[in-house]
C-alpha positions, 0 to 999 in steps of 0.5 A: 549434632543436636540431642540423642533420644533412645527409644525402645519398642513394646510388645508386638515387635517381637519375632523368632530369631530376635537377638540371636546374632548379638548372642552369637557374636558379642559376649556381654549380650550372651551374659544378658541372655543367660542372666535373663533365663535365670531371673525369668525362670525359663530358657530365654534363648529358646523363647527368642531364637527357636520356633515356638508359640510362647513368644507371642504370649504376653507373660513370655513376650514381655521378658523376652522383648526387654532382654533383647533391647537390654542386650543391645543396650549393654553392647552399646555401653561396652563399645562406648556409643554416644549416650542418650540425652533423653529416653522413652519406651512404648508401653513395655519399652518404658522399662528399657528406657529406665534401664538406659536411664539407670533408674532400674537395674537389669535384675529388677527390670527383668523380674518386674516385667516377667510379673507384669506379663503374668498379671496382664495375661491373668487380668482379662480372660482370653477372648473377652477383650480386644484392640484395634488400630484406627488409621486416618482419623483425627484424635479429637474425632475418635475421642468424641466418637468413643464417648457416644458408646454407652454399652461396654468399655472402649477407650484410647490405648495408644496415641502413636502418631498422626493418623494412627490411634489404637483403641482397646476394651471389650470385644463388642464395644471395640467392634461397635466403635470400629463401625462408628469410626469408619462412618466418621471418616477412618480410612481403616480399622484393623483388629490387632492380634493381641491377647487382651485389652491392653492400656484400658481400665480393664487392666486395673487389677493387673496394675494393682498387683504390679504396684505391690511388686514395684514396691520391692524394687529399688528406684535409683536417681534419674541419670538420663531424663526420661519421658513417661507414657502416661504423661507424655512429659519428662519425669522429674521425681524418681518417687513418682515412677512407681505410680506412673508404671502402675497407671501405665498398664491401664492408661493411654500411651501418649507416644506422639506427645512424647516424641513431640516433647523430645523434639521441643527439647532439641532432639534431632536423632532418634535411635530405636533399640530393639526388634522391629522399626515400628517406632522409627516409622512413627517418627517419620510420620511425626517429623520427617526432618529428624534423623532416625536410626534403628538397631535390631541386628548386629548389622545395624549396630555396626552401621549406627556405630560408624555413623555415630563415632565417625 
């Protein structure tokens, strides 16, 4: 086996019931959920396990997603899974990558993402901004088309994988961009059900507030290399991490570039840890020859354990 990468999903992969089987069957996971409720200041079990509307509201979603991935990670550590040679997380998932790399403690991770969610929710009033996924068009064409729009803010939010790029900004500008991108050859432009224009310059007020919060957080030495969303490259210096996390809120997520960097470094097994299989699907579009595993349920956990430990 070559190198192993852990990857962590971001906002949008959440669903009611996520993590419940881990809570019910693995004591160390229960401890993570109970601790998260204290740190975040709300009942994490209710948000994750019971029907509710808050699960899709940014200020709750972010702490909930991080908690589920952290609980799975804790179980993997306890049961001595082979550890990652490198980590990355999509947007919010970058905090779990830092947890897996031992850069952040769970306490700091949970408290920070709770604030991050609140700041992002507050930055742009509901209904002002939006996001759309652009399917089947080359990144360069999208970049050139967006430059033609001189009214309103619209920017690339995510380079996800070949043929899937997300744009973000003011609602009218995103709509106008969608029309132009269809004319330029996009197969589809799909408006996303999100509460704000994430990863656009409209989120700069949130990034400034988050930076003040990050100043209070202990950044530990990087034990496992990790790749930052903003650069799509390995972070060498722990002193750069606060600035990278600050920029990440209002900058493009270079996910495809991050995965290509991992492949260049010799990664041949990718393990997605947390709700959904979004990142696994992206990898299959980036390089079908790589092994892709995902752990969202206890059943997945047992399958992956068997595969890695035998």
